[in-house]
N, C-alpha and C positions, 0 to 999 in steps of 0.2 A: 504494500500500500504506500502511496506517495502522500506523506503527511506534511512535509515541510519543503518550501521552495528550494532550499539548498540541496536537499536530497534529490529533487527533480532535476536540478541543474547538473548535479554529478552524474545522474543517470543519462541525461542528454549528452554530456561530454563523452561518457563511456561508450555509448552506442555510436556516436559520431566517429570516434577514433576507430571503432571496429569496421566502419564502412569505408574508410579512406583507401583500402586496398582493392576496392571493387573496380574491375575494368581496366583497360589500357587507353591511353590518349590516342584518338584517331580522327581528329578534326583539324582544320586549318588554323593558322595563327590569327588570334582576334586582335582588334585594335583596342589596346588597353586605355587609351586616352578618351575614348568615347563614353560619355556619362549616361546617355539615354539613346536608345535605338528604337525606331518605330518598325515593327515587323507585321506584315500582312500574313496572318497565320493560315497555312494550308493544311499541314499535317502536324502530328504531335512532335516530330523532331524540331520543326521550326518553333513550336510552342516552348520546347525545352530551351532553345536558344534565347528566346525572349525572356524567359524566366531567369536564365543565367546572367544576362546582361542588364537586367533591371536594377535600379538603385534601391528598390523596395523588396520586402518579403512578399513574393507574389507567386501564385500557382496559376498556370494558364492551361485551360482545357480547349484544345483545338477542335475545329469543325469535324475532323475525322473521328475524334474521340466522342464528340457530342452525338454523332449520328449512328454509332456502331450498334446501339441497342434499339434504335428506332423509337426512342422515347416519345410519349405524347406530350408531356409537360416538362417545364424547367425543374419542377420538384423531383421528377423521376431521375434527372441527371444529378442533381445536388445530393441525393441520398447516398451516392457512391463516392463523394468527395471527402477530403480530410476534415475531421472535426465537426461534421454536420449531423445533427439528429433532428427529429420532428416530433411534434405533438399533434393531437387530432385523432380521428378514427383509425382503426387498425389498417395498415397497408396503404394509407393515404398520405402522400407527401405534400403537406399544405402549409403548416406553420413552422418556419425554419428556426432552429435553435443552433446558432453557430457557437461552438465551444460550450455548449450546454446552457447558455443564457436564453431566457425567454424571448419570444418574438418582440421586436421593437429595439433590441440591442444590436441588430444587424442592419447595416445601411445597404439598400439596393439602389443600383443605378442602371439605366438603360442608355447605351451609347455614351457612357461617361457623364450622364446628367441625372440628377435626382428625379424621382417620380412620386407624385402624390397618390395615395392608395385608397382614399375613402374608407379608412378603417381607423378606429380609435387608437390602435397601437402604432400607427404610422408605418406599417409594413405591408408591402404588396403581397397578394396571395399567389404564390408561385405555381399552384396547381392550375391556374387559369391562363398561363402564358405558354403557348405552343413551343415545343422544343425544336421543331423542324425549321424555324425561322432564324435560328441562332448560328452565328459564325464562330463565336468563341465565348468562353466564360473566364473571367479573371477573379480570383479570390485574393484580395489584398489584406494581409493579416494586420498590418499597422500602417494606415495611410499617412501620407505626407501632407504638408500644408495646402497643396493645391486641391485636395479632396475635402468633401464635407467632414466636419468634426463629429457628426452624430453616428459613430461606429465603434462603440466600446467592444462589441464582439468581433467586429471586422467588417469588411466591405465586399460586396459581390457585384461586379459589373458585368452586365449581359449585353453583348454586342450583336446586333442584328446583321444580316447579310449585307455586305457592302462591296464585295469584290466584283470587278467588271471582267467577266470571263468570256463574253460573247457566246454564252451558252444558255439554253432554256432547260430547266429541270422541272419535271412533273413527278408527283408521287400520289398514289392512292393506297389506302390501307383499310382493312376491314377485319373485325374480330369480335370477341366476346369478353366481357367481364362478368363472370357468373352467368346469369340469365339475360344480361343486357347487351344490346348491340353497341359496338363502338367502332370508330374509324376516323379517318381524316383524308383530306385532299389538299394538295398544295401545288402552286405553280410559281416558279421563280425564273426571271429572265434578266439579262444584263447586256448592255450594248453601249458602245461609244458612238455618239452622233455629233459630228463636228467637234466642238470643244466641250461637249457635255457628256458626262458619264451617267447613264441611267440604269438604275436597279429597281425592278418591280417584283414584289413578293406578296403573295396572298395565301391564306390558308383557312380551311374550315374544319373544325374538329368536333367530334361527338365522343364524349367520355362518360364514364359511369363509375359509381362506387356501390358495389353489392356488399353491404355491411350489415351485420346484425349484432345485437347485444343482449346478454343475459346477466341479471344482477340478483343477488341474494343478500338480505340484511339479517344480522344476528344480534342477539344480546351478548356483548363481549364477556359479561360476567358468568352467565349461565350456559352460554353456547346455544340457546334456543333460537330457532328460526322465527323471525318476526314478519318478514315480507319477501316476496319475490317479484321480479319484473322481467318481462321479455319484450324486446323492442327491435324489430326489423327497421332499419333506417337507410334504405337505399337512396341514392342521388343520381340524377342524370344531368349532364352538362353539355352545352354547346359553346363554341367560341369562333367568331369570325375576326380575322386579323389581316390588316393591310399595312405594309411597311415599305412604301416607296422611298427612294433616295435619288436625288438629282444633284450632281456636282458640276458646276461650270468652271472651266479653267481659263484664267486670264494670264497667260505667261506662267509664272510660278505662283500667282495668287489663285485662290479658288473660293467659290461661293457654294455652300451646301444647304440644301433644303431637304429635311428628313422628317416628315410627319409620321405619326404613329396612331393608327385608328383601330379600335377593337370594340366588339360588342358581344356580350355573352349572356347565357342564361344558366340557372342552376335550380332544378326542381327536386325537392325532397318530400318523401312521404313516410311518416313514422306511425306505426300502429303499436301502441304500448299497452301491455296487459299486466295488471298488478294483482297479487293475491296476498292474503295474510298468512298466519302460521299454517292454516289448512290450505295447501296449494290447490285443492280442488274447488275452492270458492273464490270467485273473482270479486275483488273489492273496488276496483276502478279500471276503466278502459279509456284510453285516450287515442284519438285519431287526429293527426297533425299533418297539414299540408303547407309547404313553404315554397314559394316561387320567388326567385331572385333574378333581377336583371341588372346588368352593369354595362357601362360603356366608358371608353376612354378616348378622348380626342386630344392629341398633342400636335401642335404646329410649331416647328422650330427651324431656325436658320442660323448659319454661322459663316462669317467671312474670315478667311485666313490669308495673311499677306506676308511676303518675305521682303525684307529691305537689307541694305548693306549693314546696318547696325544690329539687325536681328529680325525677329518675327513678332507680329502682333495679330490678335484676333478680336472679333466682336461677335456676340451671340444674343439672340432674342428668342423667347419661347413663351407659348401659352398652352396650358393643359387644363382640361376639365375632366374630372372623374366623377361619375354618378353611379350610385347603387340604390336600387329600389327593391324592397322586400315586402311581400304580402304573406301573412301567416293566418291560417284558419285552423282553430283547434276546437274540437268537441271532446269534453270530458264527461264520461258516463259514470254515474255514481251507483253503488250497490250497498245494501245493508249487510249485517253480519251473516245473513243466511244466503247472500248472493242474489237478493231480489232487487230489481232495478228501481231506483227512487227518483231519478231525474238526471239532467245533464246541464252543463254550462257550455255556452258557445262564445268563444273569444276570437276577436280579430285584432290584427296588428298590421299597420301600414308604415313601414320605416323608409325614410328617404334621407340619403346622405349625399351632399354635393360638395366636392372638394376642388376648388379652383386655385390655380397656381400660375403666376406670371413672373418672368425672369428676364433680366437684361444684364449683360456682363461684358467686361473688356479685360484683356490680358496681354502681356508682353513676355517674350523670351529673348534675353540679351546675353550673348557671350562676352565675357570680360577678361582681358589679359590672357586669353588662351587657355585658362584653367578654371574659370568660373562659368557657370551657366545659370544666370539669374532669372527666376520666374516671379512675376508679380501680377496681381489682378484685383479687380473690384467687381462685386456683383450686388444686385438689388433684387429681392424676391418679395412678392406680395401674394400671400395665401389666404384663403377664406374657407373655413370648414363649417358647414351647416348640417345639423342633425335634427330631425323631428320624427317622433314615433307615436302617433295617436293610436289608442287602443279602445276597444269596446268590450262589454260583457253582457250576455243575456242568459237568463236561467229558464229552464223548462222543467215542468213537473213530470211525474211518472207517466201521465197521459200525454206527454209531449206538448202540453199547452205552453206557449211562450209567455214570458214576462216582459217587463220593460227593458229597453236597451239603455245601459248606463255607460258613462265615460269612465274607462278604467286606466286612463293614461297616468303614468307616473309623473311626479312633480319635477323630475329632472330629464324628461324625455324630449325637451326642445331647447336647443342652445345653438349659439353661433360664436365661432372663435376666428378672429382675423389676426394674422401674424405678418408683420412687415420686417423683413430681415435684411440687414446690411452686412456684407462680407468683404473683408480685405485680407489678402494673403501675400506673403513674401517668402521666397525660397531660393536657396543657392545650392547648386550641385557643383562641388569643387573637388579637384584632384589634389589630395594632400601630397602624394608622392606616387611613384610608379606602383600601380596595382592597389592603391588605397584611395577610396572616395568617401567623402563626407557630405551629407545633405541636411543642413539645418534649415529650419523654417518656422514661421509663426502664422497662425490664422486667427483673425479676430472676427467674431460673430456677435451681432447685437440684434435682439428680437424685441420689437415693440408689439405688445399683444393687447387686443381689445376683446373682452368676453361679455356676452350677454345671454340671458336666458329668460324663460317665462314658465311658470307652473301651469297646471291644467286650468286654473282659474284666471289666467291672464296676468298674474302679478309678475312684473318684470324685475330683472336684476342686471346691473351693468357694472363693469369694472375695467380699468386700464392698468397695465403694468409693463415693466421693461426688464429684460434680463440680458446679460452679456457674458461672454467668455473669451478669454485669450488662451489659445491652444498652441503651445510650442511643440515642435517635434525635431528629432535628430536621428538620422539614419546613417549607418556606417557599413561599407562593403570592403572586404579585403579579398582580392583574387589571389589566393595562396599559390595557385598555378592556373593554367588556362582552363582546367576542368574542375577546379575546387574553389568554392566561395565560402567565406565566413561572413555572416551578416549579424548586425545588432541594431536595436533601435530603442528609443525612449519617446513616448508620445503622450499627449494629454488629449483625451476625447470626452465627449458628453453624450447624454441621452435626454432628449426633451420629454417632459411628462406626457402621458396619454391625454388625448383630447377630453375624455370624460372626467379625468382627474381635475381638469381646469374648469369644468362646468360649475358656474357659481350658484346655481339654483339649489335651494335646500329642500330635501324631501322630509316632510313632517307627517307622513302617514302613520308613524308610531307616536306614542305620547311624549317621548323624550324625557321622561321623569326618572328613568334608571339607565345605567349603561347598557343593559340588555335590550332596551327599547329606545335606543338613541336615534335622533334624527341623522340623516345622511347628507353630506354635502361635498362639494369640491373645494379646491384651494387655489385661488388665482395667484397667490404669492409663491407657488412652488418654483423652486430653482431646478435647473437641469442637474441630473446626476453627473458627477465628474469622475473620470478615471485616469489614473497614472498607469501607463502600460509599459511593459518591458518585453522585448523579444531578443532571442539569441539562437542562431542556428547555423548548421553547415549544409551545403549542397554539393553533391558529387555527381558530375556527368561523366559518361563513358560510352564506349562503342560508337563513336561518332555522333554523339548526342541522341542516340536511340535509347540509351539507358540513363536513369537518374535515381539517386537516392537523396532524400532530404530529411533532416531532423531539426526540430525547432522547439525551444522552450518558450513559454509565454506566461505572463503574469499580469493581472489587472487588480489594482486597488481602487475601489469605488467609494467615494464619499458622497454625502447628501443623498443617500439611498432613500427612496420613497416607500413609506409604509403607512397604513391606516392607524390612526390613534383616536381614542375616544376621550374627550375632555368636556368639562362644563363650560358653557358660554352663556352670556347674558344676551337675550334676544327680546326686543320690545319690552324691556324692563323686568323680564323674568329669567330665571336660570334653567337651562336645559342641558342634557347630555347630547353631544354632537360628535359623530364619527366623520373625520376628514383625513385625507392624505397629507403627510408632512415629510420634510427632509430631516430624518432623524437617525438613520442607520448607516452602517458601513458594510461593504462586502469585499470579499477577497476570492478571486478565482485564479487558478494556475494549472498548468499541465504540460504535457509533451506530445508533439505530433510527429509522426513518422510516415513518409510516403515514398513509394518506390515504383520504378518501371524497369524491369529486367528483360532484355532481349535474350531469351533462353536458347533460341535456335534460329538460324537464318542460313539456309543452304538449299540449293536445287529448287528454288522457288517457294520453299516453305518458310514461313515467318511465324514464330511463336513468342509471345510476350507474356510475362507475368506482371500484373499491375495490382496495386492495392495501397492501403494505408491503415494506420492504427493511431488512435488518439486516447491518451489518458487525461481525464478531466476531474478537477476537484473544485469545490466552491462552498463557502460558508458566508452567512450574513450575521453581523453583530448588531443586535437590536437592543436599545435601552430598555424596552418593555418586555421583550421575549427572550433575551439572552442570545446565545449563539445557536443558530439554526442552519439547516442545510438549504442550499439553493434548490427549489422545487423542481422535480423532474429532470435534474441533471444526472445523466448516466455516468458511471465511473469510467467507462471506456466505450468506444465504438470502433469496430473493425470492418474492413472491406478487403476482399480478396477475389481476384479474377484472372481469367485466361483469355487472351486475344489471339486468334489463329487465322492465317491466310495462306492459301496455296495459289500463287500468282498464275501459273500456267493454266490451271483449270477454272480459276475465278471463284473457287469455293472459299468460304470463310465461316467463322463461328466463334463462340466464346460464352463465358458465363461470368457472373459476379454474385458473390454472396456477401450479405450485410448481416452483422451480428451485434446485438446489444445484450449484455448479460442481465441477469436478475439483479435488482438493486433496491435499496430502501432509503428513503429520506425522512427525517424527523423535523417537524416545524411546528409553529403555533399560528393558528389562523387569526383573522381579524377579530373574531369573537373571543379571542384569548383561550380557545380550546386546543389542547395539544392534538396533533395529527401525525400518525406514523403511516406512511404509505409505501407499499411494496409493488414494484412492477416486475412481471415475469420476464424471463429471457425471450428475445425475439430474433428469429432468423428469416431473412428474405432472400430468395434466389431468383435471379433473372438470367435468362438464357436466350441466345440468338444464333441462327444458322442461316446461311444464304448462298446465293451464287450469282456472279456477274456473267451474263451471257455475252453482252456487248455493251457499248455506251448507250444503246437504246433499250436495254433490258437488264434489270437487276431485281431479283426476288429475295425476300427476307422473311423468315418465320421467327416470331418473337414470343417469348413467354415471360411474364412478370409475376412475381409473388407466387411462384409455383408451389411453394410449401404451404399455401393457405395460411397466411399470417394470423396468429392469435395474439391479442393484446390483453394480458391478464393484469388486473389491479386489485390490490387488497388494502383497504383503508380502515385504520383504527382511529376513531374520533370519539373521545370520551368513553362512554360505555356502549358505543355502537360500532359493530364490525360489518363492513360492506365488502363483498366480493363481486367483481365484475369481469366479464370476459367479452371482448369484441372479436368477431370473426370477419375476415374479408376473403373474397373469392379470387382465384387466380385470373390473369388476363392472358388471352391467346390472340395474336394478331398476325395477319399476313399482309406484307407490303409489296407493291410493285413500283419500281422507279425507272425513269427514263431520262436521258440527257441528250440533247440534240442541238 
């Protein structure tokens, strides 16, 4: 067990030394004076070169690697990458946890720019982004000053297709997830017309989640069964995505227009059946239908210019993300003998609109032949609006309806505007031969205006301002042309969730005791701040076909946000109120190992061993709860795979296995009740096999989650023990691809 940072560091150094003997140098001499190289990634070998020459700790996943499993969504790709785990339903890659931290600690970018998500956690849903539109994925472990500071866990940059190949690519796929039909269709074409490069890409995806859940509740003292619950909860999804890109060249200058348009649906149907101690008698039945529609419109442009003194760029973008969700729930009630007594009909219509505008300017200036100075300024204007009206209607045993009542919560409508000013300065400098240092500083100021209104129309408004200065320092030592040592120190932040900033007070409880406290947000919340450390070695070999990397990381987070219940004076009277506050500290650390070994390459046969392993630890120091574990942080995540090609015949295939062991975390909930939660071990297996007949025909058979993933959870909370198991069905899909 890794209990102390120094122990982890010693382990990292020990493993690193053991890897230095791998492979022989087999590539051309590199230019040691170059501090940054732009690489258009075609295959994984070029991705390894980009990783090796970057001034940052960065993992690059090339188009070749992205496409080998024929994945439907970005989440399917990310689950096989270093240090990535997920929460959510069994077998569903939806909510990303980079280095075990909950969603919201990971910064996502598309084409190097931030994206708004229309979620309270400020994180995009990666299960909705089609994988076949992606040219490469970059995992940046500790970003520099030119990147957004909101990446305590790390940063994931998703780059859409942009290469001009004078080729048209089409793909169709069809298959099954359990009993549901799935598939996709894509078309991508690129061409140079005069001085313009044109890339057109569109896709339509049909996906599904065939998931069910069984739950049993016990008295933890006596062991007696108190209730059971069975809940099939399948979901079907569609996604239409259009990502054109046009670049006009004016000598060495260029103007790029790269809009991003998507429209998706997600329909869920849950039929929940509850029983008491006597499992033969139904106590409650719930039918729930949820229909969600989302759309993203991004219009962006950028002008890049080269001058004798250096380069400059200007950019402008507008993005609107909208999510609408309609929920209809019927709850059927029964007495102790299983006799129907009536039902409740509930409706919920949620709308979130997240609008974002951006303008920026930057320069890159070489100085004295051994500095490369980057500087820039950006202005962003965002507006997050959320409203969730609800109704409730009761029916008696004869199904005679009662009156429809307003069931909206008092915090179900709010609006948050954030105006952000960003200034950054960074210098990539060559200290000596084979030694580079990249210091930088990024300043971000956010002026926030929050407003809300309860269901009775009583309004609340507040203005606030937060700022952070985020320095960073990155060091690279090219020990030889195939071996790098990297280290960095960075300061990063995490903005509060949008609902934590909601100023409206929920007074549905009486507020007279801590157990019946009012609930509210806190407009004075500061960003959580983290001081991060990275140190690692990277060894490339076999002409950049092979790579081994090991990295130690640590994050010390202050101003950690948690809910506290205190007494407050409201309208002249004293009440108990539960709000989020910056009161805690957190500490996470771990070791990440990733590798790519070319096991065999002869007579047209190519066999690679790929994989990674991450050890993760994390604790939170809370003034009210003591030292507790980071919830749902697994102690380790492992991936192992084989990639095989036979070039003469065009045959190829491979597999990837993902493993998360059984683990337990102990914490204290917001209601001050101790919770011990255990997750069962999970193994996921993905397999692919195919044949390239010609450039006009490629066939691929894909199997995902072939082991029928089971997600087991056991929760001990006070005197209640709950055991839950989710089941997901495997996915089988056949794809046909053509290039002409």
